C-alpha positions in Angstrom: 66.2 -70.5 -51.1 67.8 -69.3 -54.3 64.9 -68.8 -56.9 65.9 -71.6 -59.7 65.1 -70.4 -63.4 62.5 -72.5 -64.5 60.7 -73.7 -67.4 58.1 -71.6 -66.9 60.0 -68.3 -65.9 62.0 -68.8 -68.9 59.1 -69.0 -71.6 57.6 -66.0 -70.1 60.8 -64.0 -70.0 61.5 -64.9 -73.6 58.1 -64.3 -74.3 57.9 -60.5 -72.5 61.2 -59.4 -72.8 60.2 -57.1 -75.8 58.0 -55.2 -72.9 61.5 -53.6 -71.3 61.5 -50.4 -72.4 65.2 -49.3 -71.6 65.9 -52.4 -74.2 63.8 -51.0 -77.0 63.9 -48.2 -79.3 60.6 -45.9 -78.2 60.9 -43.4 -80.8 62.6 -42.1 -83.7 65.0 -39.6 -82.8 65.1 -36.1 -84.6 69.1 -35.7 -84.8 69.5 -32.5 -83.3 70.8 -31.5 -79.8 68.4 -28.4 -79.5 65.2 -30.2 -80.5 61.6 -29.6 -78.8 59.7 -32.4 -77.6 56.0 -31.0 -76.9 55.1 -31.2 -73.8 52.2 -33.9 -72.8 49.0 -32.0 -73.7 47.0 -30.5 -70.7 43.9 -32.7 -71.6 45.8 -36.0 -71.5 44.6 -38.4 -68.6 46.4 -41.3 -67.3 44.5 -44.4 -68.0 42.4 -46.1 -65.7 40.4 -48.8 -65.9 36.5 -48.2 -66.3 33.6 -50.7 -64.7 33.1 -51.9 -68.3 36.8 -52.6 -69.1 38.4 -55.8 -69.0 40.2 -56.7 -65.5 43.9 -56.4 -66.7 45.6 -60.1 -66.3 47.9 -59.1 -64.1 45.6 -57.5 -61.4 46.1 -58.3 -57.6 44.3 -61.3 -56.5 42.8 -61.2 -53.0 42.2 -64.8 -51.2 41.7 -65.8 -48.0 43.6 -63.6 -45.2 46.6 -66.4 -43.8 47.4 -65.2 -40.3 50.9 -66.1 -38.7 50.4 -69.2 -37.0 48.8 -69.2 -33.5 51.5 -70.3 -30.6 49.7 -72.9 -28.4 52.7 -75.1 -27.8 56.3 -74.0 -28.1 59.2 -76.6 -29.0 62.2 -76.2 -27.1 64.6 -78.8 -27.9 64.4 -81.5 -30.9 66.4 -84.8 -30.3 66.2 -87.4 -33.7 67.9 -90.6 -34.3 67.2 -92.0 -37.6 68.5 -94.7 -40.1 67.5 -95.7 -43.3 65.9 -98.9 -45.4 67.7 -98.1 -48.7 65.8 -100.4 -50.5 62.4 -99.0 -49.4 63.3 -95.3 -49.8 62.0 -95.2 -46.1 64.0 -93.8 -42.8 63.3 -95.4 -39.4 63.0 -92.6 -37.0 63.1 -91.6 -33.0 61.6 -88.2 -32.3 62.3 -87.0 -28.4 60.9 -83.2 -28.4 61.2 -81.1 -25.2 58.0 -78.7 -25.2 55.8 -76.8 -23.2 52.7 -74.3 -23.4 53.5 -71.1 -25.0 51.4 -69.3 -22.5 47.8 -70.4 -21.9 47.7 -74.2 -20.2 47.5 -76.8 -22.1 46.1 -80.7 -22.3 47.2 -81.8 -25.7 49.8 -81.4 -28.3 49.0 -80.9 -31.9 52.4 -81.7 -34.5 52.6 -81.8 -38.5 53.8 -85.3 -39.1 53.2 -86.2 -43.2 52.8 -90.1 -44.4 54.5 -91.6 -41.1 53.7 -95.0 -39.7 53.5 -94.0 -35.9 54.8 -97.0 -33.8 54.5 -95.6 -30.3 54.2 -92.3 -28.2 55.2 -91.8 -25.0 55.6 -89.2 -22.2 59.1 -89.1 -20.3 57.4 -89.5 -17.1 60.3 -90.1 -13.9 62.8 -91.5 -16.1 60.3 -94.1 -17.7 58.0 -94.2 -20.8 54.2 -93.6 -19.9 52.3 -94.5 -23.6 49.9 -91.9 -24.9 46.5 -91.7 -26.7 46.8 -90.1 -29.7 44.7 -89.3 -33.3 46.6 -89.7 -36.5 44.9 -88.1 -40.0 48.3 -88.7 -41.7 48.8 -84.9 -41.7 48.7 -83.9 -38.2 49.3 -85.7 -35.0 47.1 -84.9 -31.7 48.4 -86.4 -29.0 46.4 -86.0 -25.6 48.6 -85.3 -22.2 48.7 -86.8 -18.9 47.2 -83.7 -17.7 47.1 -79.8 -18.1 50.4 -78.1 -18.2 51.1 -75.2 -17.0 53.7 -72.1 -19.3 56.4 -72.8 -16.3 56.0 -76.8 -16.9 58.6 -78.5 -19.7 57.5 -81.9 -20.7 59.3 -84.5 -22.9 57.7 -86.8 -25.7 59.1 -89.5 -27.9 57.5 -90.8 -30.6 58.8 -93.6 -32.7 57.7 -93.9 -36.4 58.7 -94.5 -39.9 58.8 -91.8 -43.0 58.1 -93.0 -46.3 58.6 -89.9 -48.4 58.8 -91.5 -51.9 54.7 -92.6 -50.9 53.7 -89.2 -50.2 51.2 -87.3 -52.9 53.2 -84.7 -53.7 51.5 -81.4 -54.1 54.1 -80.2 -56.7 55.9 -77.1 -54.5 56.5 -73.9 -56.4 58.6 -72.3 -59.2 61.2 -71.9 -56.8 61.1 -75.2 -54.7 59.5 -78.3 -57.4 58.5 -80.6 -55.1 57.7 -81.1 -51.3 58.4 -85.1 -50.0 60.8 -83.2 -47.8 62.9 -86.4 -47.7 64.8 -87.4 -51.1 66.6 -91.0 -51.7 68.4 -90.3 -55.1 69.2 -93.6 -56.9 68.8 -95.3 -54.0 68.1 -98.9 -56.1 71.4 -98.3 -57.4 70.0 -98.4 -61.0 72.0 -95.4 -62.5 75.7 -96.1 -62.3 76.3 -92.7 -63.6 74.5 -91.3 -60.3 75.4 -91.7 -56.8 73.2 -92.6 -54.2 72.2 -90.1 -51.6 69.6 -88.8 -48.9 68.9 -85.5 -48.6 66.3 -83.3 -47.4 64.5 -80.1 -48.1 62.0 -78.1 -45.5 61.2 -75.1 -47.0 58.3 -74.4 -46.9 56.6 -76.9 -44.7 58.2 -80.1 -45.8 60.6 -81.2 -42.9 57.3 -82.4 -41.2 57.6 -85.2 -44.3 60.6 -86.8 -42.0 60.4 -86.0 -38.3 57.4 -84.3 -36.1 57.3 -81.2 -35.7 55.4 -77.6 -35.4 56.2 -76.6 -39.4 56.1 -73.1 -39.2 58.4 -70.5 -39.6 57.2 -68.6 -36.0 58.9 -71.8 -34.5 62.0 -72.1 -32.8 64.2 -74.8 -31.3 67.8 -76.3 -30.6 68.6 -79.4 -32.1 70.3 -82.9 -31.8 70.5 -85.5 -34.6 72.3 -88.9 -34.3 72.5 -90.4 -37.8 73.2 -93.9 -38.4 74.9 -95.0 -41.8 77.5 -97.5 -43.6 80.9 -96.5 -43.0 81.3 -95.6 -46.3 79.1 -92.3 -46.3 79.6 -89.1 -44.8 76.9 -87.0 -43.0 75.8 -83.3 -42.4 73.5 -81.8 -40.6 72.9 -78.4 -38.7 75.6 -77.5 -36.0 78.7 -79.0 -34.9 79.5 -82.9 -35.2 80.1 -83.9 -31.7 80.8 -87.3 -32.5 81.3 -90.5 -34.7 80.7 -93.9 -33.4 81.3 -97.3 -34.8 78.2 -99.4 -33.6 78.5 -103.7 -33.6 76.8 -104.3 -36.4 79.5 -102.2 -38.6 77.3 -99.1 -39.1 78.4 -95.8 -38.0 76.3 -93.1 -36.1 77.3 -89.4 -36.3 76.1 -86.9 -33.6 75.2 -83.4 -34.3 74.5 -80.8 -32.2 72.7 -77.5 -32.7 72.7 -75.3 -29.4 71.2 -71.9 -30.9 67.6 -72.0 -31.7 66.1 -72.0 -35.5 63.2 -72.6 -37.4 62.1 -76.2 -38.3 62.3 -75.7 -42.2 66.0 -74.9 -41.6 66.4 -78.4 -40.4 68.4 -80.3 -42.9 70.6 -83.7 -43.1 72.3 -85.4 -45.8 74.2 -88.7 -47.1 76.5 -90.0 -49.4 80.1 -90.4 -50.8 81.3 -86.6 -50.7 84.8 -85.5 -50.4 85.2 -82.9 -47.4 87.7 -79.9 -48.0 87.8 -77.5 -44.8 88.3 -74.0 -44.9 87.9 -71.6 -41.7 86.9 -67.8 -41.1 88.1 -66.7 -37.4 88.5 -69.8 -36.1 85.1 -71.5 -37.1 85.3 -74.4 -39.3 83.9 -73.5 -43.0 83.4 -76.9 -45.0 82.6 -77.4 -48.8 80.9 -80.8 -49.7 81.4 -82.1 -53.2 81.6 -85.4 -55.0 85.2 -87.1 -55.1 85.5 -86.1 -58.9 85.2 -82.2 -58.0 87.6 -82.4 -54.9 90.2 -80.3 -57.1 88.0 -77.6 -57.7 86.0 -77.0 -54.2 87.9 -74.1 -53.6 87.5 -72.7 -56.8 84.1 -72.7 -56.4 83.8 -72.0 -52.6 86.7 -70.6 -51.8 85.4 -67.0 -51.4 83.3 -67.9 -48.5 85.5 -66.9 -45.6 85.9 -63.3 -47.3 82.0 -63.2 -47.6 81.3 -63.9 -44.0 84.1 -61.4 -42.9 82.7 -58.7 -45.3 78.8 -59.3 -44.4 79.8 -59.6 -40.8 81.5 -56.3 -41.2 79.6 -54.4 -43.6 76.4 -55.5 -41.0 77.9 -54.6 -37.8 77.1 -58.2 -37.0 79.4 -61.3 -36.6 78.4 -64.3 -38.3 76.5 -66.3 -35.3 76.5 -69.9 -36.1 79.2 -72.7 -34.7 80.0 -73.6 -38.5 79.2 -73.4 -42.1 79.2 -75.9 -44.6 78.1 -76.0 -48.2 77.2 -79.3 -50.1 76.3 -80.0 -53.5 73.7 -82.6 -54.0 72.0 -84.4 -57.5 68.5 -83.7 -58.2 68.0 -81.2 -56.0 64.2 -79.9 -56.3 65.6 -75.9 -55.9 68.5 -73.7 -56.8 69.9 -73.6 -53.0 68.6 -73.6 -49.6 70.0 -72.1 -46.8 69.7 -74.5 -44.0 71.2 -73.4 -40.8 74.9 -73.9 -40.7 74.6 -76.3 -43.6 73.9 -74.9 -47.0 72.4 -77.4 -49.8 73.2 -76.6 -53.3 72.0 -78.2 -56.7 74.4 -79.8 -58.7 74.8 -76.6 -61.1 77.3 -75.6 -58.4 79.7 -78.7 -59.1 82.1 -77.7 -61.9 85.3 -77.5 -63.1 87.7 -74.9 -63.9 86.8 -74.0 -67.3 83.1 -74.1 -66.7 84.2 -71.9 -63.7 85.1 -69.2 -66.7 81.6 -69.1 -67.7 79.5 -68.9 -64.3 80.9 -68.9 -61.1 77.6 -69.3 -59.4 79.1 -66.6 -57.1 75.4 -64.9 -56.8 73.9 -68.2 -55.4 76.4 -68.5 -52.9 76.7 -65.0 -51.4 72.6 -65.3 -51.4 72.4 -68.4 -49.0 75.5 -67.5 -46.5 73.4 -63.5 -46.6 70.2 -65.5 -45.2 72.2 -66.7 -42.3 71.6 -63.3 -41.3 67.7 -62.6 -43.0 66.2 -65.6 -42.6 68.1 -68.1 -40.0 68.9 -65.0 -37.4 66.2 -63.1 -38.0 63.1 -65.0 -39.5 59.9 -64.0 -40.9 56.8 -65.0 -38.8 54.9 -65.8 -41.5 55.0 -67.0 -45.5 53.3 -63.5 -46.2 56.2 -61.9 -44.8 58.7 -64.0 -47.1 60.7 -60.8 -48.3 62.1 -60.6 -45.1 63.9 -63.1 -45.7 64.6 -63.5 -49.7 64.6 -59.7 -51.0 67.5 -59.4 -48.2 69.3 -62.4 -49.8 68.3 -61.3 -53.1 70.4 -57.7 -52.2 72.8 -59.9 -50.6 74.0 -60.7 -53.9 74.5 -57.3 -54.9 76.4 -56.3 -51.9 79.2 -59.3 -52.4 79.6 -58.3 -56.0 79.5 -54.9 -55.5 82.3 -55.5 -52.7 84.5 -57.9 -54.5 83.8 -56.8 -58.4 83.1 -53.1 -58.6 79.5 -51.3 -58.7 79.5 -51.9 -62.6 79.4 -55.7 -61.9 76.7 -55.1 -59.1 74.5 -52.8 -61.4 74.3 -55.0 -64.1 73.3 -58.0 -62.0 70.5 -55.7 -60.5 69.2 -54.7 -63.7 68.8 -58.2 -64.7 66.6 -58.5 -61.4 64.7 -55.7 -63.1 64.1 -57.2 -66.1 63.0 -60.5 -64.5 60.3 -59.3 -61.8 59.5 -56.8 -65.1 58.7 -59.3 -67.1 57.1 -61.4 -64.1 54.8 -57.9 -63.6 53.3 -58.7 -67.2 50.9 -61.7 -65.6 51.0 -60.7 -61.9 51.5 -57.6 -59.7 51.0 -58.3 -55.8 51.9 -56.1 -53.1 55.6 -57.4 -51.8 54.0 -58.1 -48.3 51.1 -60.5 -49.0 48.7 -61.6 -46.4 46.0 -62.8 -48.9 47.9 -65.4 -51.3 46.2 -68.3 -52.4 49.4 -71.0 -51.3 52.3 -70.1 -49.4 54.3 -71.4 -52.6 53.1 -68.4 -54.6 55.3 -66.0 -52.1 58.4 -67.5 -54.3 58.6 -65.7 -57.0 60.1 -62.5 -58.7 58.2 -60.4 -56.5 59.5 -61.6 -53.4 63.4 -61.9 -54.3 63.8 -60.0 -57.6 61.4 -56.8 -57.0 62.0 -56.8 -53.2 65.8 -56.9 -53.7 65.7 -53.8 -55.8 63.4 -52.0 -53.3 66.2 -52.4 -50.9 68.3 -50.6 -53.3 65.8 -47.8 -53.7 66.0 -47.7 -50.0 69.4 -47.5 -49.2 69.8 -44.6 -51.8 67.3 -42.8 -50.2 68.5 -43.0 -47.0 72.4 -43.2 -47.7 74.9 -46.0 -46.8 75.0 -44.8 -43.3 71.4 -44.9 -42.4 70.8 -48.0 -44.4 73.0 -50.1 -42.4 72.8 -48.9 -39.0 69.3 -49.6 -39.6 69.6 -53.2 -40.6 72.5 -53.7 -37.6 69.7 -52.3 -35.1 66.9 -54.7 -36.9 69.1 -57.5 -36.6 70.0 -56.7 -33.0 66.7 -56.2 -31.7 65.3 -59.3 -33.5 67.9 -62.1 -33.0 66.8 -65.4 -32.5 63.1 -64.3 -33.4 60.9 -64.1 -35.9 59.2 -60.6 -37.7 57.1 -58.7 -40.2 57.5 -56.0 -42.2 56.7 -53.3 -39.2 59.6 -54.4 -37.6 61.9 -53.8 -40.0 60.3 -50.1 -40.9 60.3 -49.2 -37.4 64.2 -49.8 -36.8 64.7 -48.0 -40.2 62.8 -45.0 -38.5 64.8 -45.2 -35.1 67.9 -44.3 -36.8 67.1 -41.9 -39.5 64.4 -40.1 -37.1 61.9 -39.8 -39.9 58.3 -41.6 -40.7 58.8 -44.1 -43.9 55.2 -45.2 -43.7 54.9 -43.8 -46.9 57.9 -45.7 -48.3 56.8 -49.1 -46.7 53.6 -48.9 -47.8 54.2 -47.8 -51.7 56.8 -50.0 -52.3 56.1 -52.9 -49.7 52.3 -52.9 -49.2 50.9 -51.6 -52.6 50.9 -53.8 -56.1 53.5 -53.1 -58.9 55.6 -50.3 -59.9 55.7 -47.2 -61.3 55.3 -46.8 -65.2 56.8 -43.4 -66.4 56.8 -41.5 -69.2 59.7 -39.1 -69.6 60.4 -36.1 -72.4 63.0 -33.4 -72.8 62.7 -29.5 -74.3 65.5 -27.0 -74.1 64.1 -23.1 -73.7 65.9 -20.9 -75.6 64.1 -17.7 -74.4 64.5 -18.7 -70.5 67.8 -20.7 -70.8 66.3 -23.5 -69.3 66.3 -27.1 -69.5 62.4 -28.7 -68.7 61.9 -32.5 -68.0 58.2 -33.4 -68.2 57.2 -36.2 -65.9 54.5 -38.5 -66.2 53.3 -41.4 -63.8 51.3 -43.7 -66.5 50.7 -46.2 -64.1 46.8 -47.6 -63.8 46.0 -45.8 -60.6 43.0 -48.2 -60.4 45.6 -50.8 -59.0 48.7 -48.9 -58.2 49.6 -46.1 -56.7 51.2 -42.4 -57.1 54.3 -42.6 -56.0 57.0 -40.3 -54.1 60.0 -40.8 -56.2 63.2 -38.8 -54.6 65.7 -39.2 -57.7 68.6 -37.5 -59.4 68.5 -35.3 -62.6 71.9 -34.8 -64.4 72.8 -31.9 -66.7 76.0 -31.9 -68.9 77.0 -28.6 -70.2 80.3 -27.8 -71.6 81.2 -31.6 -70.4 80.5 -30.4 -66.6 77.6 -32.9 -65.2 75.5 -31.3 -62.4 73.4 -33.7 -60.0 70.4 -32.1 -59.2 68.4 -34.2 -56.3 64.3 -33.8 -56.9 61.1 -35.7 -55.6 58.6 -36.3 -58.0 55.2 -37.0 -56.2 52.5 -36.2 -58.5 50.9 -37.8 -61.8 52.1 -34.8 -63.8 55.0 -33.0 -62.9 57.6 -30.7 -64.8 60.8 -29.7 -63.3 62.6 -26.4 -64.9 66.4 -25.7 -64.3 68.2 -22.5 -65.6 71.3 -23.5 -68.0 73.7 -21.6 -69.4 73.9 -23.0 -72.7 72.1 -25.9 -74.5 73.0 -29.2 -72.5 74.7 -32.0 -73.8 72.8 -34.7 -72.2 69.5 -34.7 -69.4 69.3 -37.9 -67.4 66.3 -38.7 -65.1 67.2 -40.8 -62.1 71.1 -40.5 -62.9 72.0 -42.9 -60.4 69.8 -45.6 -61.8 68.4 -47.1 -59.4 64.7 -46.9 -59.1 62.7 -50.1 -59.7 60.2 -48.7 -62.8 59.6 -49.2 -66.0 60.6 -46.0 -68.1 59.7 -44.8 -71.6 62.2 -41.7 -72.3 62.0 -39.6 -75.2 64.9 -37.4 -76.1 66.9 -36.3 -78.9 69.6 -38.6 -81.0 72.0 -36.3 -80.1 71.2 -36.9 -76.1 71.6 -40.7 -76.5 74.9 -40.6 -78.5 76.4 -38.6 -76.2 75.3 -40.6 -73.2 76.3 -43.8 -74.8 80.1 -42.4 -75.4 80.2 -40.7 -72.2 77.1 -42.1 -69.7 78.5 -42.1 -65.8 77.4 -45.7 -65.1 76.7 -48.9 -67.1 73.0 -48.3 -67.3 73.3 -45.0 -68.7 75.6 -46.6 -71.5 73.4 -49.6 -71.9 70.0 -47.9 -72.2 71.6 -45.5 -74.8 72.8 -48.3 -76.8 69.1 -50.0 -76.4 67.5 -46.8 -77.8 69.9 -46.2 -80.1 69.5 -49.4 -82.0 66.6 -48.6 -84.3 69.0 -46.1 -86.0 71.8 -48.5 -86.8 71.2 -48.4 -89.9 72.3 -44.4 -89.6 76.7 -44.1 -90.2 77.0 -41.8 -86.8 75.0 -44.4 -85.1 77.2 -47.2 -86.2 80.2 -45.7 -85.8 79.4 -45.6 -81.8 78.1 -49.0 -81.3 81.7 -50.3 -83.5 83.9 -47.9 -81.0 81.9 -49.4 -77.6 83.4 -52.8 -78.9 86.5 -51.7 -77.1 84.4 -50.3 -73.8 86.5 -51.0 -70.9 83.4 -52.9 -68.8 82.6 -56.3 -70.8 78.8 -56.1 -70.5 78.8 -52.8 -72.6 81.1 -54.8 -75.1 78.3 -57.3 -75.2 75.3 -55.0 -75.4 77.1 -53.1 -78.7 77.6 -56.2 -79.9 74.3 -58.1 -79.6 72.5 -55.0 -81.2 75.0 -54.8 -84.3 73.6 -58.4 -85.3 70.3 -56.2 -85.6 71.6 -54.3 -88.7 70.5 -55.1 -91.5 74.1 -55.4 -93.3 77.5 -54.6 -91.6 80.9 -53.3 -93.3 83.6 -55.9 -93.9 86.2 -54.2 -90.9 83.6 -54.9 -88.4 83.6 -58.5 -89.6 87.2 -58.5 -88.9 86.6 -57.0 -85.5 84.1 -59.7 -84.6 86.9 -62.2 -85.7 89.1 -60.7 -83.0 86.8 -60.4 -80.3 85.9 -64.0 -81.0 89.5 -65.0 -80.6 90.9 -62.7 -78.1 88.2 -61.0 -75.9 89.2 -61.7 -72.3 85.6 -62.3 -71.3 84.1 -65.8 -72.1 80.6 -64.2 -72.6 82.1 -61.5 -75.3 84.0 -64.3 -77.3 80.6 -66.9 -77.2 78.6 -64.2 -78.4 81.2 -63.1 -81.1 81.7 -67.0 -82.2 77.8 -67.5 -82.4 77.9 -64.3 -84.8 80.5 -66.4 -86.9 78.7 -69.5 -86.9 75.1 -67.4 -88.2 77.1 -66.3 -91.0 78.6 -69.4 -92.3 75.1 -71.2 -91.9 73.7 -68.1 -94.0 74.6 -70.3 -97.2 72.2 -68.4 -99.6 71.5 -64.8 -98.4 74.5 -63.6 -96.4 76.3 -60.7 -97.6 79.5 -62.0 -97.2 80.9 -63.8 -100.0 82.7 -67.4 -100.1 86.2 -66.1 -100.2 85.4 -63.9 -96.5 83.6 -67.0 -95.1 86.5 -69.4 -96.2 88.7 -68.0 -93.0 86.0 -68.3 -90.6 86.8 -72.1 -90.3 90.3 -71.6 -89.0 88.9 -69.3 -86.3 86.5 -72.5 -85.7 89.4 -74.9 -85.3 91.4 -72.6 -82.8 87.9 -72.1 -81.0 88.2 -75.9 -80.0 90.9 -74.7 -77.6 89.4 -72.3 -75.9 89.5 -71.8 -72.2 85.4 -71.6 -71.8 83.4 -74.7 -72.7 80.5 -72.1 -74.3 82.8 -71.1 -76.5 84.3 -74.2 -77.4 80.7 -75.3 -77.9 79.9 -72.6 -80.5 83.4 -73.4 -82.4 82.4 -76.7 -82.8 78.9 -76.2 -84.3 80.7 -73.5 -86.7 83.1 -76.3 -87.9 80.6 -78.8 -88.2 78.5 -76.3 -90.4 81.9 -75.1 -92.4 83.3 -78.8 -92.9 81.0 -81.2 -91.4 83.7 -84.2 -91.7 85.9 -82.5 -90.1 83.4 -81.5 -87.4 81.9 -85.2 -86.5 85.6 -85.8 -86.2 86.3 -83.2 -83.8 83.0 -84.3 -81.9 83.9 -87.9 -81.7 87.4 -86.5 -79.9 85.7 -84.0 -77.9 83.1 -86.8 -76.3 86.1 -89.0 -74.9 86.1 -85.9 -72.3 82.3 -87.2 -70.5 81.6 -83.5 -69.4 77.9 -82.9 -69.4 78.8 -79.5 -71.2 80.6 -80.7 -74.0 78.9 -84.1 -74.2 75.7 -81.8 -74.6 77.2 -79.9 -77.5 78.5 -83.2 -79.1 75.0 -84.8 -79.3 73.5 -81.7 -81.2 76.5 -82.1 -83.9 75.6 -86.2 -83.7 71.5 -85.3 -84.3 72.7 -82.9 -86.9 75.0 -85.3 -88.6 72.2 -88.5 -88.1 75.9 -90.0 -86.3 75.3 -93.4 -85.4 75.8 -93.4 -81.9 73.6 -90.3 -81.6 71.0 -91.8 -79.7 73.1 -93.9 -77.5 75.1 -90.5 -76.7 72.5 -88.7 -76.2 70.8 -91.0 -73.1 74.2 -91.3 -71.7 74.2 -87.6 -71.1 71.0 -86.9 -70.3 71.3 -89.4 -67.3 74.8 -87.7 -66.5 73.1 -84.1 -66.3 71.4 -82.6 -63.7 68.0 -80.9 -64.5 68.2 -77.7 -65.7 67.4 -75.8 -69.0 70.6 -77.7 -70.7 68.9 -80.8 -69.9 65.1 -79.7 -71.0 67.2 -78.2 -74.5 68.6 -81.8 -75.2 65.6 -83.7 -74.3 63.8 -81.5 -76.8 66.4 -82.2 -79.5 66.0 -86.0 -78.8 62.8 -85.7 -79.4 63.1 -84.2 -82.9 65.7 -86.8 -83.7 63.2 -89.7 -82.8 60.9 -88.6 -85.5 63.3 -89.8 -88.2 64.5 -92.9 -86.5 63.8 -96.6 -86.8 60.8 -98.1 -84.8 63.1 -99.7 -82.5 65.0 -96.8 -81.6 62.0 -94.7 -81.7 60.5 -96.5 -79.1 63.6 -97.0 -76.9 63.5 -93.3 -76.7 59.7 -92.9 -75.9 60.0 -95.0 -73.5 63.1 -93.4 -71.8 60.9 -89.8 -72.1 57.7 -91.5 -70.4 60.3 -92.7 -67.4 60.9 -89.3 -66.9 57.7 -87.8 -67.0 56.8 -90.0 -64.3 59.5 -90.1 -62.3 61.3 -86.8 -62.2 60.9 -84.6 -59.2 61.0 -81.2 -61.2 57.6 -80.3 -62.4 58.6 -78.5 -65.5 61.1 -80.8 -66.4 58.4 -83.4 -66.6 56.5 -80.8 -68.1 58.7 -80.5 -70.9 59.0 -84.2 -71.5 55.2 -84.4 -71.9 55.8 -81.9 -74.6 57.9 -83.7 -76.3 55.8 -86.7 -76.0 53.0 -84.9 -76.9 54.6 -84.8 -80.3 54.1 -88.4 -81.1 50.0 -88.2 -80.6 49.6 -90.1 -83.7 51.0 -93.6 -82.0 48.6 -95.2 -79.8 50.8 -96.4 -77.3 51.4 -92.5 -76.5 47.7 -92.0 -76.5 47.7 -94.9 -73.8 50.5 -93.2 -71.7 48.6 -90.1 -71.5 45.4 -91.7 -70.2 47.2 -93.1 -67.4 49.6 -90.3 -67.0 46.8 -87.9 -66.1 46.0 -90.1 -63.0 49.2 -90.0 -61.8 50.2 -86.2 -62.6 49.4 -83.7 -59.7 51.0 -80.6 -60.9 48.2 -78.5 -62.2 50.1 -76.6 -65.0 50.8 -80.2 -66.7 47.3 -81.4 -65.7 45.8 -78.1 -67.3 48.2 -78.6 -70.2 46.7 -82.4 -70.6 43.3 -81.0 -70.9 44.1 -79.0 -73.9 
């Protein structure tokens, strides 16, 4: 499951981004290479919360213990036969389950089955059906058997039922999975001509029991058969292999899918729709991509690296891809980023894009994440949601491994640094152990801890053990636990068996304790002893977090020679001293930049300047630029930033460009450099950032340092930018052109709108709003209906709300009714929240007040309800 960027996560990240120490200067630099920074006072104490102090907002919460599900009955095999009542958004189902007691004899079966109409339940006995007595409370189905069965006796029951997902009360899901109806009918009534009719499922965490009866727990495993009957115009997809397609006398077609290998019920899937299927292969195994017809030409561009990914992961892990095929399908209105259903990953609509959009974002992190789950999550599955990091932390680290392999370590480290920033943003509000047995809701496990923190912890473990031991440990762990469920100790023991070391200390501090190290670091040089001195302090709140044992490297550079020194930092306060022949040019703590920690680092400006130019990796340079940004008014610092606009690695160029924008003024020569970057840099992200800077210069009509004569040439740059290969650059250029020449901007917007690409249409909508264009309303509505749920769609809805304030009553009424419909019917809670925020701006209207009174009765998400109370 890919953790989707939600509105809540976005707001939190924006709010807390300035807390990320590596991106913010922490002191005024001295400018002297041999400056001595005073060591911490011996009387200084690490802050601790006294009984009278307020409990931190992030303090770990302890709820009831959540054990793994007790195994009374085991499902050996699941056979499902389904067809659909499209006009009612219902499914006719027949489930034939082969079961046996797990260990103790049983005379009844309890199955998860949510919101069904149960028609009949029978036992297959002597080739005939024997009716069984059952009890059903709309959530669980308790079936009385004809006798008590021993663990050596298998039996079969047949359940005929109707699934009614649209009539289920949703519990709102989580940040990662925004709804829990299990089975989804998209545009089933065909009212939206811009959206295809589709059916798809989403089982994690325990929502597949909304469309078939099962033991809906990650520590259950079963093989599977699926008979899906549909109109012949539709393609189907499910787990395993398509064995046959049979034309039926009534004009329908039945596809028979079979999965002979056992997997957890939450990994079952089904999809129906009008898809183009593009087939690829890996070592003779089918690899296929399901997309809408319009995107068929781009399917290999989007997914074409999948066979190479399978080969790389199989080789790197020493465990071959175990499954009979691998398919990926893109669906509309998916309630998450993506889902790793065994052999059949479902992706959200964001994966469906053309060649120009691909320049802005390939989404290979999502593709690699879901594929890596086929080892960690599908082949070996967490036994309970408390152990979810054994699925999601690995899949997140799989993103890193693929990027490192395909695009190099700098790109991978950049990706991992973003993961760290996302986790630290979440940690300002929440700090829990990675392995959580005392969660409030299993959905709470799907957060920046299980994903980003866990991935970073695996990176720390890899750096500690070394590649040989790390990957040998993973190979043993997978081999020992294939087709079974696991808890954290089984991972620890696999690594211990390989490396011969007791690793309780590592797993305890990183997996079983909350929080992270908060380090304060300063440097000095002892001229008498000729020693470099490093003062280290663990400043985290020790009432809630441990003192960490941190094996790291410290690098010292003398005469342009770098010395890497391994150290272990394992006390609250530590001082390291290293002999040197001369005053160091730089000292770097954690020179490999692999730690998961919040670090406040004080060192002389000369060290930062040297590090910015000569850093050994992306993070060394990036942190130097961030710490120098407070001194950008100084010429020598400015010169370093300008120099790094030509750095070979694009992310350093982008960091330098973004930080330069914080300077109070920039020389005209730098403006010329920005113009060149906006037009010629090979990386779209840099061209976009530079183009947006030029847009800001044009927009600042009164206070800009640049004259009208200097601004005038920018119109030509914006006009040229409309031909940029990247949509994001093109959109920025369109805004700039409108600000420079509103008539020309509107003319170009009208031309661009004919391309009917949602990305471009969204940009056009913004221009139409600014110009109060007569087509603004209809264009915005059309664009919103075409867009998949995401931040771009939310932003456009927000702009629509602002636009409606200044429109006539008829237009305002139409627009608000459109937004009300989204608030009531959109399955994604944070999209509903965004729309509710927009509607709340019109509370002076009586109809909006009435709407909210009614809306409170139907909304189920606690975050939205809490906002409505306020």
